[in-house]
DOGUPA-487960 format. One record per residue: residue in three letters; y, z, x of N, C-alpha, C, O in turn. Coordinates in steps of 0.1 Angstrom, whole numbers, padded with zeros to 4 digits, always signed. Each point is the difference from the previous one (the first is absolute). Example, Ala and Ser with C-alpha at 12.3 -4.5 7.8 and 13.67 -1.06 7.14 Angstrom:
# residues 2
ALA-0057+0078+0132+0012+0000-0009+0012+0000+0009+0000+0007+0010/SER+0011-0014-0014+0011+0000+0009+0011+0008-0008+0011+0001+0005/
This chain:
# residues 248
VAL+0789+0654-1652+0011+0005+0008+0009+0008-0009+0004-0004-0011/PRO+0000+0017+0015+0008+0008-0008+0014-0007-0003+0005-0007+0008/LEU+0001+0010-0020+0012-0006-0004+0011+0003+0011+0008-0009+0003/TRP-0007+0021+0002+0010+0004+0009+0000-0008+0013+0010-0004+0005/LEU-0023+0001-0001-0001-0008+0013+0003-0014-0002+0006-0007+0008/THR-0011+0001-0020+0004-0013-0003+0015-0002-0001+0005-0010+0004/PHE+0001+0020-0010+0015-0001-0002+0007+0000+0013+0009-0008+0002/ILE-0014+0016+0007+0007+0002+0013-0002-0013+0009+0009-0004+0007/MET-0021-0002-0009-0004-0011+0009+0005-0014-0006+0000-0010+0007/GLU+0005+0011-0019+0005-0013-0007+0011-0006+0009+0009+0007+0004/GLU-0010-0020-0002+0010-0007+0008+0012-0003-0008+0000-0002-0013/GLU+0012+0001+0020+0012-0004-0007-0001-0015-0003-0006-0008+0008/THR+0013+0003-0018+0001-0014-0003+0014-0005+0001+0009+0008+0002/ASP-0007-0021-0003+0013-0005+0001+0008+0000-0014+0011-0005-0001/GLY-0018+0011-0009+0006+0001-0013-0003-0011-0009+0004+0000-0012/ALA-0012-0009+0016-0004-0011-0009-0008+0005-0011-0009+0008+0002/GLY+0012-0013-0014-0008+0004-0012+0003+0015-0004-0009+0005-0007/VAL+0020+0000+0012+0003+0014-0004+0002+0002-0014+0007-0008-0007/LYS-0012+0019+0001+0001+0003-0014+0014+0007-0002+0005+0007+0009/ASP+0000-0009-0021+0013+0006-0003-0002+0013-0008-0006+0000-0011/TYR+0009+0011+0018-0002+0014-0006+0013+0005-0006+0000+0011-0006/SER+0011-0018+0006+0012+0005-0004+0000+0005-0015+0007+0010-0003/SER-0015-0016-0005+0000+0003-0014-0005+0014-0003+0002+0006-0010/HIS-0010+0000+0020-0006+0013-0002+0011+0011+0001-0002+0011-0005/PHE+0012-0013+0013+0009+0011+0004+0010+0005-0010+0004+0011+0001/SER-0001-0020-0011+0010+0005-0010-0005+0012-0007+0007+0009-0004/ALA-0020-0009+0001-0006+0011-0008-0004+0011+0010+0002+0012-0004/MET-0007-0015+0016-0005+0010+0009+0011+0009+0005-0002+0012+0001/THR+0013-0017+0002+0011+0008+0007+0008+0008-0010+0008+0008+0004/THR-0011-0009-0017+0007+0008-0009-0009+0011-0006+0005+0009-0008/GLU-0017-0009+0012-0010+0010-0006+0002+0013+0008+0004+0000+0012/ALA-0006+0011-0019+0002+0014+0007-0013+0006+0003+0000+0012+0002/THR-0011-0019-0001-0012+0005+0005-0005-0009+0011+0000-0012+0000/PRO-0006+0019+0011-0004-0008+0011-0013-0008-0003-0008+0004-0008/VAL+0008-0016+0014-0012-0009-0002-0009+0003+0012+0004-0001+0011/LYS-0017+0003-0013-0009+0004+0010-0010-0011+0003-0010+0002+0007/SER+0012-0014-0012-0009-0011+0003+0007-0013+0000+0007-0003-0010/TYR-0009-0005+0020+0006-0014+0000-0007-0008-0011+0007-0008-0007/ASP-0020+0010+0005-0007-0008-0010+0005+0002-0014-0001-0009-0008/GLU+0008+0020+0005+0005+0002-0013+0010-0011-0004+0001-0003-0012/TYR+0006-0002+0022+0010-0011-0003-0005-0013+0006+0008-0009+0000/GLY-0020+0008+0004-0006-0013+0004+0004-0005+0013+0000-0012+0003/PHE+0005+0021+0006+0004-0005+0013-0012-0003+0009-0011+0006-0001/GLU+0013-0016+0009-0010-0004+0010+0006+0001+0014+0012-0001+0001/HIS-0020+0003+0009+0005+0002+0013+0002-0013+0007-0008-0004+0009/ASP+0018-0003-0012+0003-0013+0007+0014+0000+0006+0006+0011+0000/ALA-0002-0022+0005+0013-0001+0007+0012+0004-0008+0010+0004+0006/ALA-0011-0006-0019+0012+0004-0008+0003+0015+0000+0011+0004-0003/PHE-0021+0003+0008+0002+0015+0000+0011+0004+0009+0007+0010-0002/TYR-0005-0018+0013+0010+0004+0010+0014+0001-0007+0008+0009+0003/GLU-0005-0019-0011+0013-0001-0007+0003+0012-0009+0011+0005-0001/TYR-0022+0000-0005+0001+0010-0010-0006+0014+0004-0001+0009-0007/ARG-0002-0009+0020-0007+0012+0005+0008+0013-0002-0005+0010-0005/HIS+0018-0011+0007+0009+0012-0001-0001+0005-0015+0000+0012-0002/ALA+0001-0021-0007-0001+0004-0014-0013+0006-0004-0001+0009-0008/VAL-0010-0015+0013-0013+0005-0003-0002+0013+0006-0006+0009-0007/TRP+0010-0006+0019-0001+0013+0006+0008+0010-0008-0005+0011-0003/MET+0017-0014-0002+0008+0009-0008-0008+0004-0013+0000+0011-0004/ILE-0007-0021-0002-0007+0003-0012-0012+0007+0002-0003+0011-0007/THR-0006-0015+0016-0013+0006+0001+0001+0014+0006-0009+0009-0002/SER+0019-0006+0011+0002+0013+0006+0006+0010-0010-0001+0012+0003/GLY+0008-0017-0013+0007+0009-0009+0014+0002+0004+0008+0008-0006/ALA-0004-0015+0017+0014+0002+0005+0010-0005-0010+0011+0005-0001/HIS-0015-0015-0007+0010-0005-0010+0003+0010-0011+0011+0000-0006/VAL-0021+0009+0003+0002+0010-0009+0010+0011+0005+0009+0004-0007/LYS-0010-0001+0020+0009+0009+0006+0014-0005+0000+0010+0007-0003/ARG-0009-0020+0006+0013-0007+0000+0006+0000-0014+0012+0002-0002/LEU-0020-0005-0008+0005-0001-0014+0005+0014-0005+0010+0000-0007/LYS-0016+0010+0012+0004+0014-0004+0012+0004+0007+0007+0009-0005/ASN-0004-0014+0017+0011+0004+0008+0007-0012+0005+0001-0002+0012/PRO+0005-0007-0020+0005-0013+0004+0011+0001+0010+0002-0010+0008/ALA+0006+0020-0008+0011+0001+0010-0002+0010+0011+0009+0002+0009/MET-0021+0003-0008-0003+0011+0010+0002-0005+0014+0006+0008+0008/PHE-0011-0019-0004+0001-0004+0014+0014-0001+0005+0004+0005+0010/ARG+0004-0012-0018+0014-0002+0004+0008+0014+0000+0009+0002+0008/LEU-0013+0006-0018+0006+0013-0002-0003+0009+0012+0009+0007+0005/LEU-0021-0008+0000-0004+0008+0012+0009-0004+0012+0004+0008+0008/LEU-0002-0021-0006+0007-0005+0011+0015+0003-0001+0006+0005+0009/GLU-0001-0007-0021+0015+0001-0002+0004+0015+0000+0010+0004+0006/SER-0018+0004-0012+0004+0014-0001-0001+0008+0013+0006+0010+0002/HIS-0014-0016+0008-0002+0007+0013+0006-0009+0011-0004+0002+0012/ARG+0013-0011-0016+0005-0010+0010+0007+0007+0012+0000-0005+0011/LEU+0007+0016-0014+0007+0007+0011-0007+0012+0005+0005+0009+0007/GLN-0018-0008-0011-0008+0012+0004-0012-0005+0009-0003-0012+0001/SER-0003+0021+0006-0012-0002+0008-0009+0012-0003+0004+0010-0005/ASN-0017-0012+0009-0009+0011+0000-0008+0000+0012+0002-0007+0010/GLU-0012+0016-0009-0007+0003+0012-0009-0012+0005-0004+0001+0012/TRP+0002-0011-0020-0008-0011+0004+0008-0012+0005-0006-0009+0005/TYR+0019+0009-0007+0008-0012+0003-0002-0004+0015-0002-0012+0003/ASP+0003+0021+0006-0001-0003+0014-0013-0006+0004-0001-0010+0007/VAL-0010+0015-0013-0013-0005+0003-0002-0014-0006-0005-0009+0007/ILE+0011+0007-0019-0001-0013-0006+0008-0010+0009-0005-0011+0002/GLU+0016+0014+0003+0008-0009+0008-0008-0004+0013+0001-0011+0004/LYS-0008+0021+0001-0008-0003+0012-0011-0009-0003-0004-0009+0008/ASP-0002+0011-0019-0012-0008-0004+0003-0014-0005-0008-0009+0000/LEU+0021+0006-0004+0003-0013-0005-0002-0011+0011-0006-0010-0003/SER+0009+0013+0015-0002-0010+0011-0014-0001+0004-0004-0009+0007/ARG-0005+0019-0011-0014+0000+0004-0008-0007-0011-0012-0001+0001/THR+0018-0002-0012-0007-0006-0011-0001-0015+0002+0010-0007-0001/PHE-0022+0002+0004-0002-0014+0002+0010-0006+0010+0008-0009-0004/PRO-0007+0014+0016+0010-0004+0010+0000-0014+0004+0010-0005+0005/THR-0021-0002-0007-0001-0014+0003+0004-0009-0011+0001-0013+0001/ASN+0002+0019-0013+0004-0008-0011+0015-0001-0001+0007+0011-0001/PRO+0000-0022+0002+0014-0001+0001+0007+0005-0013+0012+0004+0000/GLN-0019-0003-0011+0006+0005-0012+0002+0015+0000+0008+0005-0007/PHE-0014+0002+0017+0002+0014+0002+0007+0003+0013+0000+0012+0004/ALA+0006-0022+0002+0009+0002+0011+0012+0007-0004+0003+0002-0012/GLU+0005+0002+0022+0013+0008-0003+0009-0007-0010+0006+0006-0008/ASP-0006-0019+0009+0009-0008-0009-0009-0008-0010+0005-0010-0006/GLY-0018+0014+0005-0009-0007-0009+0004+0002-0015+0006+0010-0003/ARG-0011-0019-0006+0004+0001-0014-0007+0012-0007+0005+0004-0011/LEU-0015+0001+0016-0008+0011-0007+0002+0014+0006-0005+0009-0005/ILE+0014-0008+0016+0001+0013+0006+0008+0009-0009-0003+0012-0001/ASP+0014-0017-0006+0007+0009-0009-0008+0003-0013+0000+0012-0004/PRO-0007-0022-0002-0009+0004-0011-0010+0010+0004-0003+0009-0008/LEU-0003-0010+0020-0010+0010+0004+0007+0014+0001-0006+0010-0005/ARG+0017-0010+0011+0008+0013+0001+0002+0006-0014-0002+0012-0003/ASN+0006-0021-0007+0003+0005-0013-0012+0005-0007+0001+0011-0007/VAL-0012-0018+0008-0012+0005-0007-0005+0013+0006-0003+0009-0008/LEU+0003-0007+0021-0004+0012+0006+0009+0012-0003-0005+0011-0003/ARG+0018-0014+0004+0010+0011-0004-0002+0004-0014+0000+0012-0004/ALA+0000-0022-0005-0002+0003-0015-0012+0008-0002+0000+0009-0009/TRP-0011-0012+0016-0013+0007-0003+0002+0015+0004-0005+0009-0007/THR+0012-0006+0018+0001+0014+0004+0009+0008-0009-0002+0012-0002/TRP+0011-0019-0005+0008+0007-0010-0008+0002-0013+0001+0010-0008/TYR-0009-0020+0005-0008+0000-0012-0011+0011+0000-0003+0007-0009/ARG-0004-0006+0021-0011+0009+0002+0003+0009+0012-0008-0002+0010/PRO+0018+0011-0010+0002+0008+0012-0011+0009+0004-0001+0005+0011/ASP-0008-0002-0021-0011+0008+0003-0010-0007+0009-0008+0007+0006/ILE+0008-0020-0006-0009-0007+0009+0008-0005+0012-0004+0001+0012/GLY+0016-0007-0015+0009-0005+0011-0006-0012+0007-0006-0008-0006/TYR+0009+0007+0019-0003-0012+0007-0011+0003+0010+0000+0011+0007/CYS-0009-0020-0005-0011+0002+0009-0002-0014+0007+0000-0010-0006/GLN-0002+0010+0020-0002-0012+0007-0012-0007-0006-0011+0006-0001/GLY+0012-0019-0002-0010-0007-0007+0005-0006-0013-0004-0011-0004/ILE+0012+0019-0003+0006-0005-0012+0009-0012+0003+0002-0009-0008/ASN+0004+0009+0020+0009-0011+0004-0007-0013+0000+0005-0010-0004/PHE-0018+0010+0009-0008-0012+0000-0004-0005-0014+0000-0012-0003/VAL-0003+0021-0005-0003-0003-0014+0012-0006-0007-0001-0010-0007/ALA+0012+0017+0008+0012-0005-0007+0005-0013+0006+0004-0009-0008/GLY-0006+0007+0021+0004-0013+0006-0008-0011-0005+0005-0011-0002/MET-0018+0013+0001-0009-0011-0005+0003-0003-0014-0001-0011-0005/LEU+0004+0021-0003+0004-0002-0014+0012-0009-0002+0001-0008-0009/LEU+0008+0010+0019+0013-0007-0001-0002-0015+0003+0008-0008-0003/LEU-0019+0004+0010-0003-0014+0002-0004-0007-0013+0000-0012+0000/VAL-0004+0020-0010-0004-0005-0013+0009+0002-0011+0003-0008-0009/ALA+0003+0020+0009+0008+0005-0012+0015+0002+0004+0003+0001+0012/SER+0005+0001-0022+0014+0004+0002+0000+0015+0005-0010+0007-0001/GLU+0021-0002+0005+0000+0013+0005-0002+0010-0011-0006+0011+0003/GLU+0011-0013-0015-0002+0009-0011-0015+0000-0004-0006+0010-0002/GLU+0000-0022+0002-0014-0001-0003-0009+0007+0011-0009+0007-0003/ALA+0013-0009+0015-0007+0006+0011+0001+0016-0001-0010+0006+0003/PHE+0021-0001-0007+0002+0014-0002-0010+0005-0011-0007+0010+0002/TRP+0006-0017-0013-0009+0005-0011-0015-0003+0004-0008+0008-0004/LEU+0005-0018+0011-0013-0002+0005-0005+0011+0009-0011+0005-0001/LEU+0020-0002+0010-0002+0011+0010-0003+0013-0008-0009+0008+0003/THR+0017-0006-0013-0001+0012-0008-0013+0001-0008-0007+0010+0000/ALA+0003-0021-0006-0013-0001-0007-0011+0002+0010-0010+0007-0003/LEU+0011-0013+0015-0011+0001+0010-0002+0015+0004-0011+0005+0000/ILE+0022+0002+0003-0001+0014+0005-0003+0009-0011-0008+0010+0002/GLU+0014-0011-0014-0002+0009-0011-0013-0002-0008-0006+0010-0004/ASP+0002-0022+0003-0011-0003-0010-0013-0006+0006-0011+0002-0005/ILE+0012-0010+0016-0011-0007+0005-0007+0007+0012-0012+0002-0001/LEU+0020+0002+0010-0006+0008+0012-0003+0014-0004+0007+0005-0009/PRO-0016+0002+0015-0003+0014-0002+0013+0008+0002+0008-0004+0008/SER-0007+0015-0015+0011+0009+0002+0001+0005+0015-0010+0001+0007/ASP+0022+0003-0003+0002+0005+0014-0003-0010+0011-0002+0004+0011/TYR+0003-0017-0015-0003-0010+0011+0012+0000+0010-0003-0002+0012/TYR+0015+0004-0017+0011-0001+0009+0008+0013+0001+0011+0001+0004/SER-0018+0010-0008+0007+0013+0000+0000+0005+0015-0005-0007+0009/SER+0011+0019-0007+0001+0005+0014-0014+0003+0005-0002-0001+0013/THR-0008+0004-0021-0014+0003+0005-0008-0013+0000-0010-0001+0008/MET+0014-0009-0015-0008-0013-0001-0014+0003-0004-0009-0007+0005/ALA+0007+0016-0013-0014+0005-0003-0008-0012-0007-0012-0001+0003/GLY+0019-0006-0012-0007-0011-0006-0005-0011+0009-0011-0005-0001/ALA+0019+0002+0011-0003-0010+0010-0012+0005+0009-0009-0008+0003/HIS+0010+0021+0001-0010+0005+0008-0014+0001-0007-0010-0003+0006/THR+0011+0006-0019-0012+0000-0008-0007-0014-0001-0012-0001+0002/ASP+0020-0009-0004-0005-0014+0000-0006-0004+0013-0010-0007+0000/GLN+0015+0012+0011-0005-0003+0013-0014+0006+0002-0009-0006+0006/LEU+0008+0018-0011-0013+0007+0000-0011-0007-0009-0011-0001+0004/VAL+0016-0003-0015-0009-0007-0010-0005-0013+0007-0011-0004-0001/LEU+0020-0003+0008-0004-0013+0006-0010+0003+0011-0009-0008+0002/GLY+0010+0019+0005-0010+0004+0010-0014+0002-0006-0010-0005+0006/GLU+0010+0011-0018-0013+0002-0007-0005-0014-0005-0012-0002+0001/LEU+0021-0006-0006-0005-0014-0004-0005-0008+0011-0010-0007-0001/LEU+0017+0008+0013-0005-0007+0011-0014+0004+0005-0008-0008+0003/ALA+0006+0021-0004-0013+0005+0004-0011-0004-0010-0012-0003+0004/ASN+0015+0001-0016-0010-0004-0011-0002-0015+0000-0011-0005-0002/LYS+0022-0002+0003+0000-0015-0002-0002-0007+0013-0007-0011+0000/LEU+0012+0016+0011-0001-0007+0013-0004+0010+0011+0008+0003+0009/PRO-0020+0002-0010-0004+0011+0009+0000-0004+0015+0002+0008+0008/ASP-0005-0021-0005+0000-0004+0014+0014+0001+0006+0002+0004+0011/ILE+0008-0008-0019+0014+0001+0005+0004+0014+0001+0007+0004+0010/ALA-0011+0004-0019+0004+0015+0000-0007+0006+0013+0007+0008+0006/ALA-0019-0012-0004-0007+0006+0012+0007-0005+0013+0001+0008+0009/HIS+0003-0020-0009+0007-0005+0012+0013+0007+0003+0003+0003+0011/LEU+0004-0001-0022+0013+0008+0002-0003+0014+0005+0008+0005+0008/ARG-0018+0001-0013-0004+0014+0005-0003-0001+0015+0004+0009+0007/GLU-0011-0019-0003-0004-0001+0014+0013-0002+0009+0000+0005+0011/LEU+0010-0011-0017+0012-0002+0008+0010+0012-0002+0011+0000+0006/HIS-0016+0010-0014+0009+0011-0003+0013-0004-0006+0011+0006+0003/ALA-0012-0016-0011+0012-0006-0007+0002+0007-0013-0009+0000-0009/ASP+0021+0005+0006+0003+0007-0012+0004-0011-0010+0011-0006+0002/ILE-0018+0004-0013+0003-0010-0010+0014+0002-0006+0007-0009-0004/ARG-0003+0022+0003+0012+0003-0006+0012-0005+0008+0010-0005-0005/VAL-0011+0006+0018+0010-0005+0009+0001-0016+0000+0010-0005+0000/LEU-0022-0001-0001-0001-0014+0000+0006-0007-0012+0006-0011+0001/ILE-0007+0018-0013+0003-0007-0012+0012+0006-0008+0003-0004-0011/SER+0003+0015+0017+0010+0007-0008+0011-0009-0005+0005+0001-0011/HIS+0000-0010+0020+0011-0009-0003-0004-0010-0011+0008-0005-0007/TRP-0021+0002+0006-0005-0010-0010+0004+0006-0014+0005-0007-0009/PHE-0009+0020+0007+0002+0006-0013+0015+0003-0003+0005-0002-0011/ILE+0002+0008+0022+0014+0004-0002+0009-0012-0004+0009+0001-0008/THR-0012-0013+0014+0008-0012-0003-0007-0009-0010+0005-0011-0003/CYS-0016+0015-0002-0008-0009-0009-0003-0013+0006+0001-0011-0006/PHE-0003+0011+0019-0003-0011+0009+0012-0009+0002-0002-0012+0005/ALA+0014+0016-0008+0011-0009+0001+0004-0003+0014+0006-0011+0003/ASN-0009+0020+0007+0004-0003+0014-0011-0005+0009+0001+0000+0012/CYS-0012-0004-0019-0012-0005+0009-0007-0012-0006-0011-0003+0004/MET+0017-0003-0014-0007-0011-0007+0010-0011-0003+0011+0002-0004/HIS-0016-0015+0006+0008-0011-0004+0004+0001-0014-0007+0003-0009/TRP+0020-0007+0006+0005+0001-0013-0008-0007-0011-0001+0005-0011/GLN-0004-0017+0014-0008-0007-0010-0012+0008-0004-0004-0001-0012/VAL-0003+0007+0021-0011+0009-0004+0004+0013-0006-0005+0004-0010/LEU+0016+0001+0015+0005+0013-0005+0004-0001-0015-0003+0009-0008/PHE+0010-0020+0005+0005-0001-0014-0012-0002-0009+0001+0005-0012/ARG-0011-0011+0016-0012-0001-0009-0007+0014-0001-0005+0004-0011/LEU+0005+0004+0022-0004+0013-0001+0008+0009-0010-0005+0007-0008/TRP+0018-0009+0009+0009+0008-0009-0001-0005-0014+0003+0008-0009/ASP-0006-0021+0007-0003-0004-0014-0010+0009-0007+0001+0004-0011/ILE-0011-0001+0019-0011+0009-0005+0004+0014+0000-0003+0008-0010/LEU+0011-0004+0020+0004+0014+0001+0008+0004-0013-0002+0010-0006/PHE+0012-0019+0003+0009+0003-0012-0008-0001-0013+0005+0005-0010/ASN-0016-0012+0010-0007-0002-0012-0012+0010-0002-0002+0005-0011/GLU-0005-0003+0022-0013+0008-0001+0002+0014+0006-0009+0009-0003/GLY+0019-0007+0011+0001+0013+0006-0003+0001+0015-0004-0010+0006/SER+0004+0022-0001-0001+0001+0015-0014-0001+0005-0002+0000+0012/LYS-0008-0002-0020-0014-0002+0005-0001-0012+0008-0009-0001+0009/ILE+0018-0009-0011-0001-0012+0008+0003+0003+0015-0004-0008+0009/LEU+0012+0019-0006+0003+0003+0014-0013+0004+0007-0002-0004+0012/PHE-0007+0010-0018-0013+0004+0006-0009-0013+0002-0006-0002+0010/ARG+0007-0007-0020-0008-0012+0001+0005-0009+0012-0008-0005+0008/MET+0021+0004-0007+0006-0008+0011-0003+0007+0013-0004-0007+0010/ALA+0005+0020-0009-0003+0007+0013-0014-0002+0004-0003-0002+0012/LEU-0006+0002-0021-0015-0002+0003-0002-0015+0004-0008-0002+0009/ALA+0015-0007-0015-0001-0014+0003+0005-0002+0015-0006-0008+0007/LEU+0017+0014-0004+0005-0002+0014-0009+0007+0010+0003+0000+0012/
């Protein structure tokens, strides 16, 4: 069974017999080079991972390097533009209530609605050339379930700048469209019967799966499975999105 599938299918435990990984982080979080393998530090995929997941994502994605190089950037972006707005603010406000509407933490008075607003606004000031695209809100919202708002900002930054193909969230969304075409080719090669069935139904694969890629499965997958998928995404890169899409 491939590692990624074993990882995704692994059941949660009650924490009994959990290993203590805290000793690893004093060295890891001060290094200025991204770590690209869990195995380098001897991590195993067990229940202890949940407690340290945010830190591991920061390290394996390279987000901790970005944060170390710009330690005050997130707060500076918010404070310096506190009395300003930009072209994406109205869209962001509309999308806040559409982000996981059944989750009380993202309700109008929920504890994560302000952090979500801050992360999205800070991102538009940090990368105005990309700005805001619907779908980023789901990614940021799910990150906030694991990480602080500053960590979520840097994880989002690492994901868009370094992990996903370029132009994923640009106005043309060329990177996302390319991935959808690639998945169509993979489907025809790996699962020809399903590809043939979709052709018979005149179903456009790009329409069916576009939100999978734009949200990195955040709006269509149970969080326990999604977080295991993102463990691999932040460690191995965006190829896991194709593997998951084919598995589904």
